[in-house]
N, C-alpha and C positions, 0 to 999 in steps of 0.2 A: 388552413392557408396561416402560413408564417408570414407575419406583416411585417417582415423583413427582405423577406424573399421573393413575394409572389403579392398579385392584387386581383388574383379570381376570389369572385364573391362567391358565396354561398347562403341563398335565401330560403328562410325558412315560415311557410305561409300556413296561414289556417285560421279557424273560426276560435273567439273569445273561449277560454276553457278545454279546447282541445289537443291539450300536448305539447302545442308550439316550446313552450317553454324549457319542457323535459325534452325534447328534441335538439335544442339548442345547448343545453346542458350536455347532452352525450357528448356532442359534435366540440362541442368546446374543453370538453376533456382530453381529447388528442392532441400528441404533442406538436403536430403539426398544423391545428388547426386555431386561430383568434378568433374568440365570443366578443362581437363585436356590443351586442344588446340591442333595445328596442330604440330608435330613432326616428324622428323625423325632419331634424337637420338639415341633411343631404337633399331631402325630396323638396323642402323650402327654396335652397338655394339654387336646385336644377331649375325649376319655374323662375323664381323672381331672384336673380342675381344682385348681392349687394354692394354697396360701394366698399374699394378696399383702401386704404391708406398703410403704407408701411412708409415708417420713420426711422430712418438709421443716424444714431450718434456717432459720430468719430470717434475712434479711439477710447473707445469705453470699457474697461476691465470691470465685467460684472461684481466681483466683489468688494469693490470700493463706492458700490451704490449700497447707500441704509436698507434699499428694499429687498437687499439681498445680505443684510446681516451687517453691515461695516457701521463702526458706533457714529463716525461725523452723520450728520442727517443732512445725507448728498442728494436725496430725492424723494423730496416729500409727497410731489406731485404723483411719481409713480407709486408710490405706497399707497395712495389712495385710488390710483388707477388698478391695481392687482385684485382690488375687492371686489372689482366686475372681472376680471381676465384670468386666464390661466398662464402660469411663469414657469415657466422650465428652469431649472436648478443646474443643470450640466450642458449648456449651449456652445457651441463653439464654431469660429469662423475657420475656413478652409486656408487661409493665409494669413498674413501679419502685414499686407497691404491692400489697402484700398480697394486697387481696380480689381486684382484675383479675386477678393472676396464678394465685390457685387455683383464681377462673370457669376461667380459659382452660383448665387441667390436667384440671377436669371435664367441661368442654364440648367439647374440641378446638378451641373458636371462639376467633378476637381478641373482646375486650369492648372497648367504648367505654367514652369517658369518664363517659358520664351511662346507664348499662343502664339506671337505674331507668325510664327512659323508652321502653324495649322493650316492644313489644305482643306480639310473636313469643313462642311456647314452643317451647323447644328443648331436644330429648331429653341427660339427663348420662349419665356413665360409672356414676353409681348404678343408673339404668334399666337398663342394660346387664349389669352384674355382676348385675342382680336374675334376668336372662333362666339367669344358668348357677346362680342357687337360693345365690349369696356372700351369707353373711350380713356387714354392714355396722357397725364402729364408726369412727365419725368425731371428729375434732377438733371442738371446739365453732366455733373459726373455720371451719366451713362453714356457720354461722346466718347467718354475716357477708357470704359470699360474694355477690360482684355477678352472680345468675344471672339475674335478671328474673323471670319468670312461673316459670321449671321446677325452680327450687328445692326444691317439693314432692316432687318425687323424691327427695330426699335425705333429708327431714322425718321419717320415722318409722323412725329408726335410733338405737341408744344414743350418747351423745355421751364423748368424754373431754375431758380436762383442755384449755386453750389451751395451756398448754409441756410438755403430754406428761410429765411429770415426777411426777405422783402415785400413789403406791400403789394407790389405788382403779383409775387406769385396767388396772393389770393384772388386778385382780381380775377385772373385767370380761371380759377378754379370757380368762382363765382359765375364766371360768364358760362363756361361748361355748363355746369348746372343749369342757366338759364337758356341755353340755346338746345339743351338735349334736355328736359325735367325726365325724362324715362328711363334715359341712357346712364347705364351704370358706370360709376369712376373708377379707374385705378391710378393712386397717385403715390409717386414715390417721391419722399421729401428726405434731405441729409443736410443734416446740422453738424456744425462744426467737433462739439463734443467735448473732448479732453487732447484733441491734437494739438501739437506746438504748433506757432510760439506760446507758451505760455505765460503770455502778457496780460495782465490784471491790474486794472488801478487797486490802489491799496485800501480803496474803502470796500472791496468786493473779496479781500482775502479775509473773509471770515472764519477761517479757520486755522488762520497763523500765516506762517509767510516761507517756511519751507517748501521744499520740491513738492512730496506730497499732499501739504496743505493747498498750494496752490492748484495742484489738480484734482481734486477734493471741490475745490472754488470751481472751476472749472465745470465739472459735472453737475454740481448745485445749478450752476447756470443753464446748462444745456436741461436740466429738469424742468425747468421756468417756463424754457422756448416752448417744453413740449406741453406744459400746461398750457403755455398760447396757442398754438394749436389745436390742442381739445377743446377751449374756449371758442375757437373760430368754427370748429364743425358745428358747436352747440346753437352758435349763431345761425348758422346753415339748417339750423334743424335735419341734419343728418348725422349728429353723432352715433342716437340710441340706433340705429340701423344700419350701421358700419362696420366691418371689419376692421380694426386697427392693431396694426402690429409696431412693439418698439422693438428694435435692436441696437445692432452695430455692426462696424464691418471689421473689426480686429479688437483686441487692446493697445497694452504700451507697456514698456520697461519699467517697472516700479519694483520697490525690496529690493532684493539683493540681486537683481537683473535690471538695477534704475538706471538707464540711460537716456531714455525719452526716445530709442531708435525700435519704435513698435517693430518696423518691417524688418528687421535685421536678426531676428531668433523666434522662437515658436516655444516658448515656453509657457506655463498655463497665463501666466500674465497677458503675454501677446495675444491667445488663441482665446481665452474663454469670455464670452461677450453675454451680455442678458437678451433675452427674449420672452416678452410677455403679448399674447393675443387676446383681445378681448373680439368675440363672437357672439350677435346676437343669439340668445336661445343657448347658452352654453355658460354652466354655473363656472365661479371661480374655482381654480385648483393648483393645485403645484405637481408638475411632472418631474420625476428623479431620473427616466430613461437618457441616454445619453443621443441628444441631436445635433445637428450641424446647418449652415447656412444652404446648404444642397437640399435640405429637405424642406424648405418653403414650396418651391415650384410645384413638386408633385402634392403636396398638402393642398396648396387653392384650388389643383386639378382638380383633386378627388373631392373637394367641398362644392366646387362647381359642377362636377360631372363631364368634365371636359376630357376626351379619349385624346389618349396619346400614346404611340405606339413606339416612340425614340424609348432605347434603354437608357436611362437615369442612373445615376451614382445614389441618389437622393431616397431619401424612402417617405412615404407620408406618414404623418405622427396624429390623422384626424382619428386614430384608434383610443387614442389617450384622453377623450373628450367622453367616452364610454366607460371605461376603465384603469385603473390606476394599477393594473398586475404590472408586474417586473416581465421587461423582452427578454426576448433571448438574447445571450451575449452579442455586442455589436462594437465592432471598433471606426472611429473617424480619423480623418488626415489631415495635417496641415503642412505647409509650407512657409518658409522666410524666404520672401524677394532676393533675386541676386545672390544669396550667401549659401544656398546649398545646404540648408538645415532643413529636414523633415520631423516630423511627430505623427504617432499615433496614440490617440486617447480611446482606452477601451471603457466600456461600461462596467467592468469589473473595479473600475479605477487606476489600473497599470496606465501609463504612460510613457512610452519611449521617445526619445530626442537622437537623432543621429545628423552628424555633418559630415558631409562627405570627403572634404579638401583635407583635414586632419584627421579624420579616424576619430571622430568626439562621438560617444555612444553614451548616454545616460538612461537610468530607466527610475520612474517613481512610482509611488502610489498619492494621485494628486489629490484624491479626495480626503484623505487622512493628512498629505504632506504638501496642501494648495499652495506654496511659496518654490515648493521643489527644492528642498536644500539638502535633500537625503537620499542618494541614488542607492538601487538595490541590486545594481547590476552584478553584483560579487555574490551574490545570494544563490543566483540559479546557475543552472549544468547548464553547458552548453547546448545539450539535447534539447531540455526543456525550454530555454532562449528560443534557440530556432524554430521550435515548433511554435512559439507566441508568437514570434515574429515574422511569421510566414505571410500575412497579406500584408503587412508593412514591408517587408523586400519587395514584394511583387508592385508595391505603391511608385516604390523610387525607380523602380525599374525604369516604368515610365516617365521620370521625374524631366525630362528633356523636351518631352512630345506635349500629352497630353493627358496622362495618367487614366489611359481607360482602361485600368487594370481588372476592369468586371469582364471584357471580353473575353 
């Protein structure tokens, strides 16, 4: 079972010391089978769904967080949180704009530049969670997300504030728990993070007064806000048994690409975002394989045992909790809103950026060149490039509509 192309499961059952481990090893040795090991996590979550909290820090580039190795101490709360969580080193948004990124998270799909033109209705994570009797409390950003016609599935739910920092938000969460203490919650909180305007009082400019220093100070402030969220969960006595996700909707223009216009480019700084997930019963670890916002929905559905027959662009990362093996080559895609910038990031490190209108084409190895300063495009023959870029070409071909390139 290739974890990137199939959801079929093979169960090996037997009494202790009856050879099930050997059978598992034999099956897992096949190139098309992934060995997930032994686990009771899924069983527990099927029977007793946990509360789920998704916290998105707007415009947060992963490599400016100290938990990802940045020299300024921008994320002390996240560093402590990471000791109990799974940290993904190569996680990307599908877009450099909030509305498209959030839509991809909830649909498990790539969303085009003009989603309002879509005619089809897609299922969303909201509908899936309702199958498990979840009560949903969602940031008001959900009303602006580019869902086309299916957004109605998320409409009949209480709304939280845009920046997730109002006392009324926690009153709503507390009331939901008190009204139905045995009903699981799904909460989506959205924080300002590093989004412009970059206005801070002088006493909060703790790293300096330059643009990058100001951005770091914003991330430090967002980190403290995340700490407040965790503290509120502890006060409600639901921290330990909740799934908690910290991520972002997109990055920001920095370094060589310092224009603060996060939504107009698809460089690493625009798309690479943090992703940490704390799951009760899962040990802290790090994941190097490439994943994207489109993978959150199928992963939560697998954890909760939710059946979904709709074809998704995303894949589940649940297998990462049992094995750190490097998966088959995979590429994820991104778009810059309204600018016709497209990108493909592959697990080999290869990153291709293309701009339609000006025939702008770059290739980088973003793992070794994270600021994407040295294009490699001239090192490849036309034949080799076309072979490598084939999935990218299919992605771009659907750019005006839905990016349903897997059909």
